[in-house]
C-alpha positions in Angstrom: 275.4 151.0 -174.0 273.3 153.1 -176.2 275.9 155.9 -176.6 276.9 156.0 -180.3 280.6 155.7 -181.2 281.7 158.8 -183.0 283.7 158.1 -186.2 286.7 160.4 -186.9 286.0 162.5 -183.8 288.8 165.0 -184.4 288.5 165.2 -188.2 286.9 168.6 -189.1 287.5 169.2 -192.8 284.9 171.9 -193.2 286.1 173.9 -190.2 288.4 176.9 -190.7 290.4 176.6 -187.5 291.9 180.1 -187.9 288.5 181.5 -186.9 287.5 178.8 -184.3 289.3 179.3 -181.0 289.2 176.1 -179.0 289.0 177.9 -175.6 285.3 178.8 -175.5 285.5 179.5 -171.7 288.0 182.3 -172.2 286.9 185.3 -170.2 284.1 183.3 -168.4 284.0 181.8 -165.0 285.2 178.4 -166.0 284.6 175.4 -163.7 287.9 173.4 -163.5 286.3 170.2 -162.3 285.5 168.6 -165.6 284.8 169.6 -169.2 281.1 170.6 -169.9 279.0 167.5 -170.4 276.8 167.6 -173.5 274.1 165.0 -174.4 273.0 164.9 -178.0 269.6 163.5 -179.2 268.5 163.0 -182.8 265.1 162.1 -184.3 265.4 159.6 -187.1 266.2 155.9 -187.3 266.9 155.7 -191.0 270.2 154.2 -192.0 271.3 157.5 -193.5 269.7 159.8 -190.9 270.5 163.4 -191.6 269.5 164.5 -188.0 272.0 161.9 -186.8 274.7 163.2 -189.2 274.1 166.8 -188.0 274.4 165.6 -184.4 277.6 163.8 -185.2 279.0 167.0 -186.7 277.9 168.9 -183.6 279.5 166.3 -181.4 282.9 166.7 -183.1 282.6 170.4 -182.6 281.7 169.9 -178.9 284.9 167.9 -178.6 286.9 170.5 -180.5 285.7 173.2 -178.1 286.7 171.3 -175.0 283.5 169.7 -173.9 282.5 166.0 -173.6 279.8 164.8 -176.0 277.6 161.7 -175.7 275.1 160.7 -178.4 272.1 158.6 -177.3 271.0 155.9 -179.8 267.2 155.6 -179.6 266.9 152.6 -181.9 265.4 150.3 -179.2 263.6 153.0 -177.1 259.9 152.0 -176.4 257.1 154.4 -176.9 256.2 156.2 -173.6 253.0 154.3 -173.2 254.9 151.0 -173.5 257.3 151.8 -170.7 256.8 149.6 -167.7 259.3 151.2 -165.4 262.3 148.9 -166.0 263.3 149.3 -169.6 267.1 149.6 -169.9 267.0 152.0 -172.8 264.8 154.4 -170.9 267.0 154.1 -167.8 270.1 154.8 -169.8 268.5 157.9 -171.4 267.6 159.3 -168.0 271.0 158.6 -166.6 272.6 160.4 -169.5 270.3 163.3 -169.0 271.3 163.4 -165.3 274.9 163.3 -166.3 274.6 166.2 -168.8 275.0 169.9 -168.1 273.8 170.9 -171.6 272.0 169.2 -174.5 271.6 169.4 -178.3 268.3 168.2 -179.8 268.1 167.8 -183.6 264.9 166.6 -185.4 263.8 166.2 -188.9 260.7 168.2 -189.8 258.0 165.7 -190.7 254.4 166.9 -191.5 255.4 170.3 -190.2 256.6 169.0 -186.8 259.2 167.0 -184.9 259.2 163.3 -185.4 257.8 160.7 -183.0 261.3 159.4 -182.3 262.3 162.8 -181.1 259.2 163.4 -179.0 259.4 159.9 -177.4 262.9 160.7 -176.1 261.8 163.9 -174.5 258.6 162.3 -173.1 260.8 159.8 -171.3 262.5 162.6 -169.4 260.3 163.4 -166.4 260.5 166.8 -164.6 260.9 165.0 -161.3 262.4 161.6 -160.8 262.7 160.6 -157.1 263.7 164.1 -156.1 266.2 164.4 -159.1 265.5 166.6 -162.1 267.0 165.2 -165.3 266.4 168.3 -167.4 266.0 171.3 -165.1 268.8 173.8 -165.3 270.5 172.3 -168.3 271.4 174.4 -171.3 269.8 173.4 -174.6 270.6 174.0 -178.3 267.9 173.1 -181.0 268.5 172.1 -184.6 266.5 170.7 -187.4 266.9 169.2 -190.9 264.5 169.7 -193.7 263.9 167.5 -196.8 262.9 170.6 -198.8 263.1 174.4 -198.3 264.2 175.8 -195.0 261.6 175.8 -192.3 261.6 176.5 -188.5 258.6 174.5 -187.3 260.7 171.8 -185.6 263.1 174.1 -183.8 260.1 176.2 -182.6 258.5 173.1 -181.1 261.8 172.0 -179.6 262.1 175.4 -178.0 258.6 175.0 -176.5 259.6 171.6 -175.1 262.9 173.0 -173.7 260.9 175.6 -171.8 258.4 173.0 -170.6 261.2 170.9 -169.3 262.8 173.9 -167.5 265.9 174.1 -169.6 267.9 177.2 -170.6 267.5 177.3 -174.4 270.2 179.4 -176.1 269.2 182.1 -178.6 270.9 180.7 -181.6 269.6 177.7 -183.6 270.2 175.8 -186.8 267.9 174.7 -189.7 269.4 172.8 -192.6 267.3 172.8 -195.8 267.6 170.1 -198.4 269.8 168.2 -196.0 270.4 165.5 -198.6 272.5 168.0 -200.6 274.7 169.0 -197.6 276.6 165.8 -196.9 279.1 163.8 -198.9 279.0 160.0 -199.5 281.0 159.5 -196.3 278.3 161.3 -194.3 280.3 164.4 -193.6 278.8 167.8 -193.9 280.1 170.0 -196.7 281.5 173.5 -196.0 278.6 175.9 -196.3 276.8 178.7 -194.4 274.6 175.9 -192.9 277.7 174.3 -191.4 278.9 177.6 -190.2 275.6 178.1 -188.3 276.1 174.8 -186.6 279.6 175.9 -185.5 278.0 179.1 -184.2 275.3 177.1 -182.2 277.9 174.8 -180.6 280.2 177.6 -179.7 277.3 179.4 -178.0 276.0 176.3 -176.2 279.5 175.6 -174.7 279.8 179.2 -173.5 276.4 179.3 -172.0 277.0 175.9 -170.3 280.3 177.1 -168.8 278.7 180.3 -167.7 275.6 178.9 -166.1 276.6 175.6 -164.5 278.3 177.0 -161.4 275.0 178.9 -160.7 272.3 176.3 -161.6 271.4 175.5 -158.0 270.7 179.2 -157.3 269.0 179.9 -160.6 266.6 177.0 -160.2 265.9 177.5 -156.5 262.1 177.9 -156.5 259.7 179.0 -153.7 257.1 176.4 -154.6 259.7 173.6 -154.4 261.0 174.9 -151.1 257.4 174.9 -149.7 256.8 171.3 -151.0 260.1 170.1 -149.5 259.1 171.5 -146.1 256.0 169.2 -146.0 252.4 170.0 -145.4 251.9 173.1 -143.3 248.4 174.3 -142.3 247.7 177.3 -140.1 245.4 180.3 -140.0 247.9 182.3 -142.1 248.0 179.7 -144.9 244.4 178.6 -144.8 242.7 180.3 -147.8 239.3 180.2 -146.2 240.7 181.8 -143.1 242.4 184.5 -145.1 239.1 185.2 -147.0 237.1 185.7 -143.8 239.7 187.4 -141.7 238.4 190.9 -142.4 234.9 189.9 -141.5 236.1 188.6 -138.1 238.0 191.7 -137.5 234.9 193.8 -138.3 232.7 191.9 -135.9 235.1 192.6 -133.0 235.3 196.3 -133.6 
């Protein structure tokens, strides 16, 4: 499997638990069937990937707040144009997206944009897959890491992609500048305002996921899709040429 094992999943040294209630569904219409399912994607294959380290911190917080995280490992994912329809990495990514009810995307900013690794993962998630929709109706949180000063180019692009894939992108977001300064040798994020923002984002994502998931079928019920599901229908009322000339026919009969 390409789901990364999370080291020390319950060890949160930078989190002040006095100000972090674990029940994020309190006061919301919680769904008792299972914990919210959150898929996390990162955008760098370097051995010390800061986007992966941020995602791992986020995954620990997802667990702490009562949801179930899964981190996809894109290390053997082909480029979209190399995909022949039977690649196991692509199939696993799509299955994880179908499993998810919310997602977290974190990319480094490279040349003012998201990385090719990040974009390839999103490009492998079709809007429609045999009648199933692996992204539509999921909640989404976006994050980025920067090698230098703080920027928001990557999260802005991720928001655009979230809208394009018909996801509910939450208002909050995280951008970590000079990410190499924010982690210790063990790869754990230091206590800082940037860490606190990640906590804020994960809290908000869990709440929105709990709030929206009972209503996803209603919120994503679209007229155009109902028409398509009904099959081809052609009559005078739906024929555009007939509609355009109807007033002329009525005038000639008068």
